[in-house]
N, C-alpha and C positions, 0 to 999 in steps of 0.2 A: 495589485490586481487580485480579485477574488472571483472564483467561479465554482459551480457545483454541478454534479451530474447525479440524476436519479436513474437507476438502471435495474432491471430484473436480476434475480439471483439465478443466472444461467450462464454456464461457461461459454455458450455460443456468442455471448456479448463481449468476450474478453478482448478481442481486437478493437472493438469500439472504445472500450475503457482505455486501452493503451494509446490509441490514436488521439483520444480526447486529452489525456494528460500531456503527451509529448507535443501535440499540436498547440495546445494552450501555452505551454512554456516557450516553444519556438517562436510563436507570434510575438510574445513579449520580449524575449531575450535575443532573438536573431542569431547572428554569427558570433556573438560574444561568448558563446559556450561551445566546447568541443562535444558536439552531439553524438559523435561516433562512440565516445567513451561514456558519456553521461546517460544516453538513451538506454544502453544496455543495463546499467545500474538501476535506473528508475523503473524500467520495464520489469526486471526481475523482482524488485520489491513489490511493485503493484500487482503483478501476477500472483505472487505468494499471498498477499493480503486479500485480494478479491477472491481467489480460488478457495481460501480458507473459509471465507464467509459463505460461499456457495456450497461447499462440501460439508462443512461442519455446523456453522451457526444457523444457516437456513436450509439445512438438509431436506431434500424432497419438497421444498416450498418455493418454487421458482417465481411465484407471484409476489413474494415479499421483496420490497425494494431495498437496494443497497444505495446509500447516500455517500458520495465521494466529494469532499470539499478540497479545493486547492487554494492556497493563499501564497502569493509571491510578493516579497518585499525586497527590492533590489535583487540580490542573488540568493536570498534565503527562501526556501520553500517549506511550507507546512502542508502536509497531506493528511486528511482525516478520512477514515473509512468507518461508517456507522452501520451497525446491523441490529437485528431484532432477536438474536439468539439468546440462549441461556448465559452465554459468556464462558470465558476460559479462566480457570483459577491458576494464575501464574505461580502460586506457591507450590503447585503440584508439578511444575515443569522441571524436567531433568534434561540437561543438554545431551545431545546424542554422543554416543561413544562409538567410534568407527569399528572397534573390535567386536561389538555386538551386532553389527550389520542391521541396525534397526531402520525401519522405513519412514517413521514419522519423527517430528521434533526438530527438523532442520530449518523450518520457516522462520521461527523466532531468532535462531542463530544467524541466519542469512540477513534478516532485516536489521539486526543490531550491528552486524559487521559493515553493512553497506550504507547505513544512515548515521547521521551524527547523533540523533536522539530518537528513541522509540518509547512511547508511553501508551499504556492500555488502561482504559477506565471501564469498569463494569457498571452496568445499569445506571446510566445518566438519563433520567426521564424515560425509562423503559427501554433504552437502547445501550449498546456498547460502542465504544470509540477507540479505534487504534489510530494514534497520531504519530506520523513519521516526519522528521525534520532533517533538513540537510542544507548546506550552503554549496552552491554550484560554483566551482572554480572558473576563472576566466580562461579563455583560450590562450594557450602559450604562443608567443610570437614565433 
């Protein structure tokens, strides 16, 4: 299954983005997945990715669209979030240190901990792509 969503860069659409992702997956996978566990994981990752685009890549440009693509093959999901921003230089990323009480930098860490694979590509045909991949475990009997 493949589907995509074009949505404005505005946090007021966050619930729509979450419902689109989880609804699409639930329609395809039904009760074969423990949604209580998996929906929290996927919601957190998606909120982090989408809000970063809105707050950083498309800052003060709510009319710039965000493209979110979802591909599902059996139990493997690939989620792509495309933006029109300048992009983020991953070589400048420093993981957060709890002793320094910093406010930023946790998103990349969260996404990498919750997903099986995280990839970020700068300037692909004028856009940036964050690709998040994970395999959803089957419901335990």
